MARZAKE-297151 format. One record per residue (C-alpha): residue in one letter; x negated, y, z negated. Coordinates in Angstrom, 3 decimals, padded with zeros to 6 digits. Example, Ala and Ser with C-alpha at 12.3 -4.5 7.8 and 13.67 -1.06 7.14 Angstrom:
residues 2
  resn         u         v         w
     A  -012.300  -004.500  -007.800
     S  -013.670  -001.060  -007.140
This chain:
residues 753
  resn         u         v         w
     X  -194.057   059.131  -118.512
     X  -194.163   062.512  -116.862
     X  -191.099   063.011  -114.767
     X  -187.419   063.700  -114.736
     X  -185.520   061.703  -117.308
     X  -182.091   061.374  -118.755
     X  -180.183   059.185  -121.116
     X  -180.873   055.725  -119.661
     X  -184.246   056.005  -117.956
     X  -186.572   053.099  -118.742
     X  -190.334   053.144  -119.165
     X  -191.938   050.675  -116.700
     X  -195.008   050.503  -118.944
     X  -193.016   049.616  -122.006
     X  -194.094   046.368  -123.590
     X  -197.514   046.333  -121.913
     X  -200.160   044.954  -124.183
     X  -202.526   047.594  -125.569
     X  -205.547   045.287  -125.843
     X  -206.822   046.727  -122.543
     X  -207.283   050.049  -124.291
     X  -209.567   048.461  -126.829
     X  -211.589   046.734  -124.123
     X  -212.074   049.954  -122.155
     X  -213.131   052.054  -125.154
     X  -216.732   053.251  -124.869
     X  -217.418   054.289  -128.474
     X  -216.903   057.995  -127.841
     X  -214.766   059.753  -130.432
     X  -212.541   062.793  -130.568
     X  -210.692   064.431  -133.426
     X  -207.097   065.324  -132.533
     X  -204.490   067.185  -134.566
     X  -200.837   066.122  -134.444
     X  -198.525   069.046  -135.135
     X  -194.896   070.013  -134.646
     X  -191.729   071.303  -136.253
     X  -190.304   069.379  -139.206
     X  -188.057   066.469  -138.306
     X  -189.279   066.041  -134.713
     X  -190.495   062.478  -135.267
     X  -194.107   063.615  -135.655
     X  -195.043   061.237  -138.448
     X  -193.168   058.391  -136.734
     X  -195.293   059.002  -133.640
     X  -198.409   059.030  -135.831
     X  -197.420   055.643  -137.291
     X  -196.638   054.194  -133.869
     X  -200.050   055.232  -132.501
     X  -202.226   054.339  -135.472
     X  -200.291   051.485  -137.028
     X  -200.568   053.056  -140.473
     X  -197.609   052.985  -142.796
     X  -197.102   056.631  -143.534
     X  -193.899   057.689  -145.264
     X  -191.248   058.699  -142.729
     X  -187.898   060.209  -143.651
     X  -185.135   061.907  -141.693
     X  -185.421   065.095  -143.752
     X  -187.597   068.170  -143.150
     X  -190.747   068.596  -145.203
     X  -191.809   064.988  -145.777
     X  -195.433   065.378  -144.637
     X  -197.118   067.758  -147.080
     X  -200.715   066.615  -146.746
     X  -203.050   065.302  -144.083
     X  -202.457   061.761  -142.849
     X  -205.400   060.232  -140.990
     X  -205.652   057.236  -138.672
     X  -207.353   055.948  -135.510
     X  -206.225   054.612  -132.168
     X  -208.029   053.811  -128.889
     X  -207.706   055.409  -125.455
     X  -209.339   054.021  -122.296
     X  -212.375   056.296  -122.805
     X  -212.750   056.953  -126.526
     X  -211.513   056.415  -130.053
     X  -209.200   059.089  -131.398
     X  -209.294   060.183  -135.030
     X  -205.713   061.420  -135.368
     X  -204.768   063.835  -138.151
     X  -201.086   064.306  -139.007
     X  -200.567   067.917  -140.101
     X  -197.643   069.184  -142.200
     X  -194.624   070.216  -140.184
     X  -194.117   073.922  -139.532
     X  -192.098   076.157  -137.235
     X  -194.780   078.741  -136.480
     X  -198.412   079.594  -137.219
     X  -197.219   082.039  -139.872
     X  -198.170   080.471  -143.208
     X  -196.128   081.441  -146.244
     X  -196.432   078.176  -148.211
     X  -199.402   075.923  -149.100
     X  -198.499   073.180  -146.612
     X  -198.389   075.726  -143.771
     X  -201.796   077.034  -144.869
     X  -203.183   073.495  -144.700
     X  -202.083   073.158  -141.071
     X  -203.470   076.526  -139.945
     X  -206.746   076.030  -141.816
     X  -207.290   072.703  -140.087
     X  -206.572   074.120  -136.624
     X  -208.932   077.084  -137.070
     X  -211.659   075.438  -139.132
     X  -211.031   077.772  -142.070
     X  -210.485   074.845  -144.448
     X  -214.056   073.544  -144.343
     X  -213.686   071.085  -141.441
     X  -214.509   071.996  -137.816
     X  -211.536   072.683  -135.526
     X  -210.073   069.623  -133.751
     X  -211.147   068.642  -130.245
     X  -207.537   068.722  -129.050
     X  -203.967   069.186  -130.253
     X  -200.880   067.032  -129.639
     X  -197.780   069.180  -130.111
     X  -194.689   067.071  -130.817
     X  -191.615   068.782  -129.356
     X  -187.978   067.929  -130.098
     X  -186.264   067.380  -126.743
     X  -182.922   068.296  -128.314
     X  -184.240   071.693  -129.508
     X  -186.655   072.757  -126.772
     X  -186.312   076.522  -127.159
     X  -187.068   076.416  -130.868
     X  -189.866   073.830  -130.568
     X  -191.715   075.589  -127.746
     X  -192.087   078.746  -129.870
     X  -194.851   076.962  -131.788
     X  -196.365   075.655  -128.534
     X  -196.863   079.213  -127.232
     X  -198.837   080.008  -130.381
     X  -200.915   076.834  -130.093
     X  -201.838   077.722  -126.507
     X  -203.507   080.909  -127.736
     X  -205.902   078.886  -129.905
     X  -207.720   077.831  -126.726
     X  -207.833   074.145  -127.732
     X  -206.972   071.359  -125.233
     X  -203.226   070.806  -125.648
     X  -200.917   067.885  -124.890
     X  -197.169   068.303  -125.414
     X  -195.350   065.117  -126.512
     X  -191.685   065.482  -125.577
     X  -190.091   063.327  -128.266
     X  -186.494   062.336  -129.102
     X  -185.513   062.320  -125.437
     X  -182.992   059.531  -126.100
     X  -181.202   061.830  -128.556
     X  -181.252   064.575  -125.914
     X  -179.686   062.191  -123.417
     X  -176.965   061.337  -125.905
     X  -176.180   065.060  -126.095
     X  -175.811   065.248  -122.318
     X  -179.190   066.870  -121.575
     X  -181.343   065.865  -118.597
     X  -184.852   067.346  -118.698
     X  -187.348   067.756  -115.834
     X  -190.642   067.178  -117.657
     X  -192.811   067.812  -114.563
     X  -191.271   071.236  -114.021
     X  -191.666   072.039  -117.712
     X  -195.352   071.131  -117.496
     X  -195.915   073.438  -114.512
     X  -194.032   076.397  -115.951
     X  -195.447   076.007  -119.442
     X  -199.014   075.572  -118.242
     X  -199.659   072.493  -120.399
     X  -199.683   068.723  -119.962
     X  -196.370   067.130  -120.980
     X  -195.748   063.445  -121.697
     X  -192.358   061.953  -122.595
     X  -192.417   059.759  -125.723
     X  -190.129   057.997  -128.154
     X  -191.697   056.842  -131.396
     X  -188.602   054.777  -132.215
     X  -188.438   052.723  -128.987
     X  -192.109   052.875  -127.953
     X  -191.285   054.743  -124.722
     X  -194.368   056.524  -123.332
     X  -196.815   055.282  -125.978
     X  -198.908   053.445  -123.366
     X  -199.143   056.545  -121.185
     X  -199.973   059.009  -123.951
     X  -203.599   057.780  -124.484
     X  -204.314   058.165  -120.740
     X  -202.861   061.688  -120.694
     X  -204.851   062.594  -123.799
     X  -208.065   061.423  -122.105
     X  -207.249   063.561  -119.070
     X  -206.626   066.611  -121.254
     X  -209.889   066.104  -123.155
     X  -211.959   065.511  -119.996
     X  -210.411   067.833  -117.413
     X  -209.246   070.897  -119.274
     X  -211.879   073.594  -119.692
     X  -211.683   074.794  -123.322
     X  -210.873   078.448  -123.731
     X  -212.119   080.795  -126.397
     X  -209.544   081.830  -128.993
     X  -207.924   085.010  -127.823
     X  -208.727   084.528  -124.112
     X  -205.034   084.229  -123.346
     X  -203.143   087.487  -123.745
     X  -201.136   087.685  -126.939
     X  -197.445   088.517  -127.092
     X  -198.296   092.160  -127.914
     X  -201.545   093.278  -126.171
     X  -202.009   096.457  -128.275
     X  -201.748   094.294  -131.403
     X  -204.507   091.987  -130.138
     X  -206.755   094.988  -129.520
     X  -206.052   096.439  -132.968
     X  -206.837   093.078  -134.584
     X  -210.119   092.880  -132.686
     X  -211.163   096.351  -133.872
     X  -210.205   095.591  -137.481
     X  -212.065   092.251  -137.478
     X  -215.193   093.966  -136.101
     X  -215.018   096.596  -138.838
     X  -214.596   093.945  -141.557
     X  -217.045   091.095  -140.798
     X  -216.304   089.395  -144.146
     X  -212.664   088.810  -143.147
     X  -212.044   085.084  -142.522
     X  -215.776   084.461  -142.214
     X  -215.290   080.651  -142.223
     X  -212.891   080.756  -139.253
     X  -215.612   081.678  -136.734
     X  -214.125   082.477  -133.310
     X  -210.595   082.344  -134.725
     X  -211.159   085.407  -136.933
     X  -209.355   087.811  -134.619
     X  -206.297   085.569  -134.318
     X  -206.068   085.247  -138.104
     X  -206.341   089.017  -138.526
     X  -203.573   089.383  -135.928
     X  -201.396   086.990  -137.903
     X  -202.149   088.961  -141.094
     X  -200.826   092.089  -139.415
     X  -197.666   090.342  -138.176
     X  -196.765   088.381  -141.312
     X  -196.292   091.012  -144.001
     X  -196.850   089.503  -147.448
     X  -197.870   086.147  -145.977
     X  -200.620   083.809  -147.136
     X  -203.237   085.266  -144.764
     X  -202.665   088.813  -145.995
     X  -203.043   087.586  -149.583
     X  -206.345   085.949  -148.663
     X  -207.666   089.174  -147.195
     X  -206.655   091.083  -150.306
     X  -208.333   088.496  -152.551
     X  -211.532   088.580  -150.498
     X  -211.811   092.301  -149.685
     X  -209.927   093.965  -152.526
     X  -206.548   095.548  -153.145
     X  -207.149   098.548  -150.801
     X  -207.043   096.057  -147.909
     X  -203.255   095.855  -148.226
     X  -203.009   099.590  -147.597
     X  -205.407   099.373  -144.630
     X  -203.279   096.677  -142.979
     X  -200.095   098.654  -143.623
     X  -201.653   101.699  -141.954
     X  -202.593   099.686  -138.843
     X  -199.033   098.314  -138.643
     X  -197.570   101.790  -138.978
     X  -199.722   103.159  -136.147
     X  -198.823   100.239  -133.881
     X  -195.088   100.449  -134.492
     X  -195.078   104.214  -134.022
     X  -196.338   103.704  -130.466
     X  -194.419   100.482  -129.701
     X  -191.035   100.386  -131.462
     X  -190.598   102.549  -134.574
     X  -187.372   100.834  -135.631
     X  -188.660   097.276  -135.427
     X  -191.252   095.153  -137.179
     X  -194.188   093.329  -135.628
     X  -192.442   090.056  -136.515
     X  -189.419   091.051  -134.433
     X  -191.595   092.158  -131.533
     X  -193.520   088.877  -131.561
     X  -190.314   086.814  -131.666
     X  -188.835   088.734  -128.728
     X  -191.978   088.313  -126.634
     X  -192.434   084.610  -127.417
     X  -188.821   083.653  -126.829
     X  -188.934   085.499  -123.508
     X  -191.958   083.342  -122.616
     X  -190.114   080.186  -123.732
     X  -187.053   081.025  -121.637
     X  -189.367   081.540  -118.668
     X  -190.881   078.079  -119.174
     X  -187.427   076.464  -119.512
     X  -185.912   078.025  -116.394
     X  -184.320   075.197  -114.408
     X  -185.764   072.526  -116.710
     X  -182.635   071.415  -118.582
     X  -179.388   070.287  -116.994
     X  -176.303   069.429  -119.009
     X  -173.976   066.472  -118.523
     X  -170.723   067.848  -119.915
     X  -169.074   064.410  -119.980
     X  -171.743   063.133  -122.373
     X  -171.905   066.327  -124.401
     X  -168.204   066.103  -125.254
     X  -168.009   062.334  -125.526
     X  -166.154   060.562  -128.355
     X  -169.527   059.953  -130.047
     X  -170.249   063.689  -130.097
     X  -166.811   064.414  -131.534
     X  -167.354   061.787  -134.231
     X  -170.624   063.465  -135.228
     X  -168.853   066.791  -135.590
     X  -166.120   065.261  -137.755
     X  -168.741   063.556  -139.930
     X  -170.579   066.845  -140.451
     X  -167.324   068.551  -141.400
     X  -166.591   065.883  -144.006
     X  -170.104   065.546  -145.483
     X  -170.615   069.310  -145.693
     X  -167.245   070.032  -147.299
     X  -167.801   071.619  -150.729
     X  -165.250   069.364  -152.475
     X  -164.939   066.193  -150.401
     X  -168.642   066.146  -149.556
     X  -169.660   066.557  -153.205
     X  -167.245   063.833  -154.293
     X  -168.610   061.494  -151.626
     X  -172.179   062.233  -152.745
     X  -171.485   061.295  -156.365
     X  -169.528   058.193  -155.340
     X  -172.418   057.116  -153.119
     X  -174.910   057.502  -155.939
     X  -172.617   055.600  -158.317
     X  -172.376   052.677  -155.864
     X  -176.172   052.609  -155.584
     X  -176.664   052.301  -159.334
     X  -173.896   049.720  -159.690
     X  -175.682   047.590  -157.088
     X  -178.979   047.874  -158.927
     X  -177.567   045.777  -161.767
     X  -175.085   043.572  -159.916
     X  -177.356   042.316  -157.129
     X  -180.636   042.032  -159.018
     X  -179.493   039.744  -161.863
     X  -180.129   036.339  -160.158
     X  -183.634   037.347  -159.055
     X  -184.446   038.743  -162.483
     X  -183.329   035.507  -164.139
     X  -185.605   033.537  -161.816
     X  -188.606   035.739  -162.589
     X  -187.881   035.498  -166.310
     X  -187.823   031.699  -166.120
     X  -191.078   031.643  -164.143
     X  -192.762   033.926  -166.687
     X  -191.696   031.728  -169.595
     X  -192.888   028.614  -167.757
     X  -196.336   030.155  -167.161
     X  -196.678   031.170  -170.827
     X  -195.671   027.695  -172.001
     X  -198.135   026.132  -169.560
     X  -200.980   028.222  -170.973
     X  -200.084   027.349  -174.573
     X  -199.843   023.643  -173.732
     X  -203.224   023.438  -172.011
     X  -205.392   025.732  -174.159
     X  -206.302   025.292  -177.817
     X  -204.677   027.748  -180.196
     X  -206.847   030.833  -180.583
     X  -207.844   034.164  -179.118
     X  -207.910   033.127  -175.438
     X  -204.546   031.379  -175.488
     X  -202.931   034.298  -177.301
     X  -204.456   036.826  -174.889
     X  -203.244   035.000  -171.780
     X  -199.799   033.890  -172.989
     X  -198.779   036.740  -175.260
     X  -200.824   039.572  -173.784
     X  -201.185   039.224  -170.023
     X  -198.212   037.029  -169.065
     X  -195.693   038.389  -171.564
     X  -196.726   042.013  -171.031
     X  -197.047   042.216  -167.247
     X  -194.196   039.757  -166.788
     X  -191.926   042.087  -168.733
     X  -192.545   044.689  -166.011
     X  -192.537   042.465  -162.924
     X  -189.083   041.190  -163.852
     X  -187.626   044.574  -162.871
     X  -189.118   044.559  -159.362
     X  -185.797   043.424  -157.753
     X  -183.981   046.432  -159.207
     X  -186.655   048.805  -157.940
     X  -186.559   047.303  -154.437
     X  -182.750   047.545  -154.287
     X  -182.799   051.172  -155.464
     X  -185.403   052.251  -152.919
     X  -183.661   050.379  -150.110
     X  -180.527   052.421  -150.678
     X  -182.365   055.739  -151.045
     X  -184.462   055.209  -147.910
     X  -181.395   054.175  -145.917
     X  -179.686   057.415  -146.921
     X  -182.782   059.414  -145.956
     X  -183.274   057.758  -142.580
     X  -179.632   058.107  -141.588
     X  -179.772   061.888  -141.984
     X  -177.388   061.945  -144.947
     X  -179.860   063.313  -147.502
     X  -180.298   066.551  -145.574
     X  -176.520   067.036  -145.811
     X  -176.786   066.332  -149.529
     X  -179.449   069.040  -149.806
     X  -177.052   071.470  -148.139
     X  -174.378   070.597  -150.706
     X  -176.741   070.764  -153.660
     X  -177.913   074.228  -152.571
     X  -174.803   075.691  -154.204
     X  -175.690   074.014  -157.487
     X  -179.377   074.922  -157.227
     X  -178.509   078.588  -156.765
     X  -176.836   078.605  -160.168
     X  -180.277   078.074  -161.707
     X  -182.106   080.544  -159.465
     X  -183.465   077.993  -156.974
     X  -182.308   076.867  -153.545
     X  -181.698   073.647  -151.671
     X  -185.367   073.796  -150.665
     X  -186.172   072.563  -154.178
     X  -183.825   069.599  -153.719
     X  -186.182   067.795  -151.343
     X  -189.150   067.701  -153.787
     X  -186.775   066.643  -156.559
     X  -185.413   063.894  -154.347
     X  -188.967   062.624  -153.792
     X  -189.438   062.608  -157.566
     X  -186.860   059.820  -157.900
     X  -189.559   057.551  -156.479
     X  -192.437   059.192  -158.349
     X  -192.985   062.700  -159.688
     X  -196.425   062.901  -158.033
     X  -195.268   063.093  -154.369
     X  -192.347   065.232  -155.540
     X  -194.699   067.786  -157.088
     X  -196.897   067.719  -153.985
     X  -193.803   068.286  -151.828
     X  -193.262   071.659  -153.535
     X  -195.882   073.007  -151.140
     X  -193.047   073.593  -148.670
     X  -191.621   076.267  -151.019
     X  -193.056   079.678  -150.032
     X  -192.408   081.598  -153.271
     X  -194.851   080.777  -156.093
     X  -192.290   081.366  -158.866
     X  -189.813   078.979  -157.267
     X  -192.592   076.462  -156.652
     X  -193.648   076.517  -160.318
     X  -190.047   076.185  -161.525
     X  -189.555   073.171  -159.242
     X  -192.830   071.597  -160.431
     X  -191.657   071.921  -164.045
     X  -188.254   070.422  -163.185
     X  -189.482   067.534  -161.011
     X  -190.709   065.247  -163.870
     X  -187.155   065.148  -165.253
     X  -185.969   063.167  -162.227
     X  -185.651   059.455  -163.034
     X  -188.703   057.931  -161.383
     X  -189.348   054.235  -160.794
     X  -191.405   054.030  -164.014
     X  -188.330   054.825  -166.121
     X  -186.135   052.265  -164.400
     X  -187.671   049.169  -166.105
     X  -187.311   050.814  -169.527
     X  -183.673   051.717  -168.859
     X  -182.874   048.309  -167.407
     X  -184.407   046.483  -170.393
     X  -182.626   048.544  -173.045
     X  -179.308   048.508  -171.168
     X  -179.455   044.731  -170.693
     X  -180.312   044.239  -174.370
     X  -177.803   046.582  -176.036
     X  -175.072   047.706  -173.635
     X  -172.238   045.155  -173.411
     X  -171.572   043.470  -170.055
     X  -168.066   044.787  -169.541
     X  -166.527   045.171  -166.108
     X  -163.434   046.835  -164.714
     X  -163.111   045.415  -161.245
     X  -166.220   046.361  -159.243
     X  -167.350   048.817  -161.958
     X  -169.502   047.590  -164.828
     X  -170.478   049.437  -167.996
     X  -174.201   048.842  -167.610
     X  -174.232   050.482  -164.171
     X  -172.291   053.452  -165.545
     X  -174.869   053.938  -168.317
     X  -177.713   053.837  -165.778
     X  -175.893   056.385  -163.612
     X  -175.393   058.604  -166.668
     X  -179.127   058.468  -167.427
     X  -179.936   059.545  -163.871
     X  -177.469   062.422  -164.208
     X  -179.033   063.341  -167.554
     X  -182.430   063.687  -165.909
     X  -180.975   065.814  -163.116
     X  -179.211   068.103  -165.589
     X  -182.398   068.370  -167.670
     X  -184.369   069.453  -164.607
     X  -181.737   071.976  -163.516
     X  -181.463   073.434  -167.028
     X  -185.260   073.727  -167.229
     X  -185.429   075.551  -163.908
     X  -182.624   077.885  -165.056
     X  -184.460   078.633  -168.299
     X  -187.725   079.380  -166.496
     X  -186.073   081.525  -163.812
     X  -184.408   083.573  -166.543
     X  -187.634   084.010  -168.547
     X  -191.224   083.259  -167.491
     X  -190.497   083.001  -163.758
     X  -187.815   085.633  -163.358
     X  -187.217   086.574  -159.738
     X  -184.620   086.753  -156.949
     X  -182.903   083.617  -155.659
     X  -184.662   082.520  -152.455
     X  -182.942   082.142  -149.100
     X  -182.476   078.538  -148.000
     X  -182.502   077.627  -144.313
     X  -182.166   073.927  -143.487
     X  -181.980   072.269  -140.116
     X  -179.516   069.393  -140.268
     X  -181.128   066.441  -138.463
     X  -179.086   064.261  -136.128
     X  -177.539   061.082  -137.437
     X  -179.791   058.154  -136.667
     X  -179.640   054.418  -136.999
     X  -182.397   053.496  -139.484
     X  -185.264   051.425  -138.107
     X  -184.984   048.246  -140.182
     X  -188.616   047.261  -139.615
     X  -189.870   050.640  -140.792
     X  -187.422   050.509  -143.700
     X  -188.646   047.069  -144.781
     X  -192.282   048.144  -144.601
     X  -191.665   051.206  -146.743
     X  -189.634   049.297  -149.326
     X  -192.391   046.685  -149.563
     X  -194.923   049.501  -149.880
     X  -193.029   050.932  -152.857
     X  -192.841   047.491  -154.432
     X  -196.547   046.904  -153.837
     X  -197.409   050.226  -155.429
     X  -195.306   049.308  -158.458
     X  -196.990   045.913  -158.792
     X  -200.420   047.437  -158.295
     X  -199.756   049.771  -161.156
     X  -198.476   046.860  -163.239
     X  -201.684   044.990  -162.472
     X  -204.037   047.853  -163.309
     X  -202.800   050.465  -165.770
     X  -200.270   048.228  -167.471
     X  -202.679   045.292  -167.595
     X  -205.393   047.431  -169.181
     X  -203.011   048.909  -171.746
     X  -201.549   045.473  -172.468
     X  -204.978   044.050  -173.270
     X  -205.791   047.033  -175.493
     X  -202.459   046.733  -177.323
     X  -202.951   042.971  -177.718
     X  -206.429   043.508  -179.197
     X  -205.159   046.166  -181.595
     X  -202.340   043.846  -182.668
     X  -204.524   040.701  -182.947
     X  -207.458   042.112  -184.935
     X  -208.728   042.197  -187.640
     X  -207.794   038.612  -188.367
     X  -209.098   038.548  -191.952
     X  -207.052   041.491  -193.161
     X  -204.002   040.268  -191.340
     X  -204.324   036.781  -192.778
     X  -204.600   038.208  -196.286
     X  -201.431   040.204  -195.807
     X  -199.710   037.155  -194.381
     X  -200.518   035.139  -197.508
     X  -199.302   037.967  -199.742
     X  -196.127   038.236  -197.698
     X  -195.511   034.500  -198.031
     X  -195.802   034.722  -201.835
     X  -193.857   037.956  -202.222
     X  -190.064   037.916  -202.564
     X  -188.157   039.001  -199.498
     X  -185.458   041.643  -200.078
     X  -182.032   040.086  -199.941
     X  -183.341   036.496  -200.248
     X  -183.199   034.550  -203.549
     X  -186.275   032.933  -205.072
     X  -184.757   029.500  -204.556
     X  -184.213   030.112  -200.872
     X  -186.341   028.698  -198.081
     X  -189.864   030.230  -197.990
     X  -190.715   032.778  -195.292
     X  -190.977   031.319  -191.814
     X  -193.856   031.624  -189.363
     X  -192.009   034.642  -187.902
     X  -192.404   036.434  -191.265
     X  -196.102   035.515  -191.447
     X  -196.496   036.730  -187.886
     X  -194.878   040.067  -188.796
     X  -197.279   040.398  -191.723
     X  -200.186   039.662  -189.356
     X  -199.073   042.507  -187.101
     X  -198.574   044.860  -190.044
     X  -202.193   044.358  -191.103
     X  -203.683   044.799  -187.632
     X  -205.154   047.998  -186.232
     X  -201.937   048.585  -184.286
     X  -199.877   048.107  -187.427
     X  -202.030   050.562  -189.337
     X  -201.616   053.159  -186.580
     X  -197.871   052.539  -186.401
     X  -197.389   052.880  -190.146
     X  -199.372   056.130  -190.090
     X  -196.941   057.730  -187.611
     X  -193.801   055.921  -188.794
     X  -192.606   058.852  -190.993
     X  -192.678   061.115  -187.920
     X  -190.405   058.821  -185.900
     X  -188.288   057.349  -188.703
     X  -185.562   060.022  -188.177
     X  -185.105   058.478  -184.717
     X  -184.595   055.018  -186.226
     X  -187.979   053.689  -185.081
     X  -190.139   051.497  -187.275
     X  -193.918   051.231  -186.928
     X  -193.654   048.679  -184.112
     X  -191.424   050.833  -181.927
     X  -193.521   053.917  -182.736
     X  -196.705   052.069  -181.748
     X  -195.192   050.935  -178.438
     X  -193.989   054.449  -177.603
     X  -197.416   055.937  -178.380
     X  -199.064   053.303  -176.172
     X  -196.718   054.308  -173.332
     X  -197.709   057.977  -173.218
     X  -200.316   057.436  -170.441
     X  -197.656   055.601  -168.374
     X  -194.075   055.169  -169.588
     X  -193.546   051.726  -168.047
     X  -196.212   050.408  -170.454
     X  -193.519   050.419  -173.154
     X  -192.276   046.999  -172.061
     X  -195.766   045.538  -171.965
     X  -196.453   046.947  -175.441
     X  -193.178   045.615  -176.846
     X  -193.841   042.265  -175.217
     X  -197.256   042.120  -176.851
     X  -196.042   043.248  -180.270
     X  -193.020   040.948  -180.483
     X  -194.440   037.886  -178.690
     X  -197.757   037.347  -180.520
     X  -198.322   033.839  -181.766
     X  -194.677   032.788  -181.889
     X  -192.801   029.761  -180.607
     X  -189.560   030.600  -178.813
     X  -186.632   028.379  -179.774
     X  -183.195   028.042  -178.232
     X  -181.759   030.878  -180.343
     X  -184.602   033.293  -179.520
     X  -185.096   033.134  -175.763
     X  -187.378   036.013  -174.847
     X  -188.208   039.583  -175.637
     X  -184.602   040.801  -175.588
     X  -183.627   038.436  -178.398
     X  -186.659   039.415  -180.442
     X  -185.890   043.093  -180.140
     X  -182.240   042.473  -180.988
     X  -183.143   040.612  -184.182
     X  -185.991   042.876  -185.390
     X  -185.307   044.220  -188.886
     X  -186.525   046.738  -191.423
     X  -188.015   045.343  -194.679
     X  -184.622   045.792  -196.386
     X  -182.923   043.573  -193.796
     X  -181.287   046.290  -191.659
     X  -181.429   045.881  -187.872
     X  -183.937   048.259  -186.296
     X  -182.244   048.488  -182.923
     X  -178.632   049.537  -183.161
     X  -176.750   050.883  -180.165
     X  -177.356   054.557  -181.218
     X  -181.090   053.879  -181.686
     X  -181.313   052.182  -178.275
     X  -179.418   055.051  -176.602
     X  -181.656   057.551  -178.405
     X  -184.742   055.773  -177.082
     X  -183.324   055.978  -173.550
     X  -182.692   059.708  -173.983
     X  -186.256   060.137  -175.268
     X  -187.622   058.480  -172.127
     X  -185.249   060.502  -169.941
     X  -186.840   063.744  -171.143
     X  -190.366   062.981  -172.370
     X  -193.354   063.501  -170.028
     X  -195.237   060.203  -170.340
     X  -197.456   060.067  -167.273
     X  -201.088   061.144  -167.208
     X  -201.201   061.044  -163.390
     X  -198.250   063.453  -163.188
     X  -199.976   065.902  -165.521
     X  -203.168   065.725  -163.441
     X  -201.145   066.420  -160.273
     X  -199.429   069.386  -161.934
     X  -202.832   070.774  -162.863
     X  -204.084   070.409  -159.272
     X  -201.010   072.037  -157.733
     X  -200.811   074.931  -160.230
     X  -204.579   075.467  -160.588
     X  -204.429   075.490  -164.394
     X  -203.876   073.179  -167.372
     X  -201.509   075.741  -168.865
     X  -198.447   074.505  -166.992
     X  -198.929   070.731  -167.530
     X  -199.616   071.273  -171.253
     X  -196.538   073.475  -171.530
     X  -194.515   070.809  -169.706
     X  -195.768   068.051  -172.038
     X  -194.974   070.000  -175.207
     X  -191.575   071.130  -173.926
     X  -190.446   067.750  -172.578
     X  -191.722   065.768  -175.567
     X  -189.977   068.133  -177.973
     X  -186.796   067.940  -175.913
     X  -186.960   064.132  -175.893
     X  -187.429   063.989  -179.670
     X  -184.535   066.387  -180.269
     X  -182.259   064.509  -177.866
     X  -183.009   061.139  -179.453
     X  -182.418   062.558  -182.950
     X  -179.053   064.014  -181.942
     X  -177.923   060.740  -180.355
     X  -178.871   058.752  -183.474
     X  -177.179   061.215  -185.835
     X  -173.983   061.421  -183.781
     X  -173.918   057.658  -183.210
     X  -174.415   056.925  -186.917
     X  -171.663   059.372  -187.868
     X  -169.192   057.951  -185.368
     X  -170.185   054.431  -186.417
């Protein structure tokens, strides 16, 4: 609603059904860009309008690519595009380039028909800086004044109508969290699209008129400069002159040659000599734009001192002091993470037991109703045992992501990034690299994509190489299985040993990533430590509905992967382990007749388990495993473990499906051998020694903590770096590090006993 509002103002249109919008739509379409500063609720507004389930987090830099969706207005359908957050049209990082390219048509798509600028009502002066730049594009513009409830809590009362008049743009008050103004926004957008006469880029005077004229002359003299941007060429040349060393200047140099850098420097020198010799064009632009912003805000904001200094405001200040304290804040961060990992084991056990029982029941049902043979073995021992071994860990994954998303939405993770900045600087990075690494705890792919917010290429590459070390959701099932099988269930009050081991593995991944970044910044990517500026978002009560949707989305993605990649690999592993039947049968007969080491001739003949092991040894999988067994024997792995690890290189969570297939083929489970864990515990070498001891199990965990076993991650690294050199280097380095770490753990564990 356009108008004067404060802390408690209600929207009379709130709750109105939006079906009328659908009925009034005429089939016309418009393409609209949604843009704003980071952490202004932009993506939340996108979700509220389109109904799509985009990722939303209360930390800057979450949106690093284009989100697309549709919603109706009374006169047309809107194709809404969510652009990466940025503070100004001055691109220095890839995500900022994406936003500017979309607005100007330089990225291959035509410019949008209109722009919705999302403005933070609590930070109007900072947010309107970007709006003044958007106005110069000449595109129809609607300003969405968001987070007004937070502004009211801070004691601010804003006159939106006056702001609209003085700014020279349509303003609508919205709240993505409560739905305030969402019914009015489509009507206002229609009015902007229909009533506003589009301007040509550059029609409005720039902040520095002589600069605009110089940019026009330079663009005329160099027609190849930003050829794809059409009418926006002059504005992009102007930005190239202002932003020394920015992405646009680099593009001009790449397109026109190295002498272009000198030409631009000469134009800047001539301008500053006549304008302000002791200042830069960046400083002059900032002064002019902030003067324009202060003009637009004159008389717009009133302050309620009673609210501003309320007990709630004082509590927020005390919380910031505690969470940002270098000692107390760091201690609280590590305690919080420890509680999260303790809960992963403690709360998930009943659900995991239920899933395990259901999986066993399904396998028994298949065996009871199908004749013994290939089909029954495939379904019971391949599909059900393999995929079931992954699905059983879904409760732990859901619990972990629930905690992490709660911490993000509350605003705590941004404070954690501020704390971690001190640690990141020790390895040549900054807290800006913490946010991509945090995303990598869910999956390394979005984490690597999130490095686009890092302006410096060296720092971006170092973060990309470090991100795969973070313990992603694919590692969690492997850790949980091995911990449950080999780490004793010992507790000391609320603390249990299994949770401590999981926490230690997460810390190991973090330390591996930090050490890798330090090594790279001291060698291949040597350079200065970047400056880190982070806006601390306000504390917010997480939206439980949005939280539940995102947790379910993570779980669905995990199950989808279990039903596609893991299913395919499981079937392949089953086939390799099941065939050829003739050779396997021959070996089984020979094994039955041959003496077993450590067993007397008068003893009971080999059981079906021994014949089954001989069948596996003669299969294609067994032949492959025995071929590589000498390579992995120093780690304590026999051919079965080696085969499962090799099968998991495309996707590390496949390890459980492979082990389930290898150890569950054609066997009847009795009361002493209830499931995959018991089979792995009792697996032996030919001389009778146990294969899996505690050092071997810990070594396998360390191997998975370091090794890069994800084809999709490598493909993403190639796309983001533009070369296969970095992903291949990462694979060789991480695999070698994993092998060395596992070997050291086994040697030390065997020595200690």
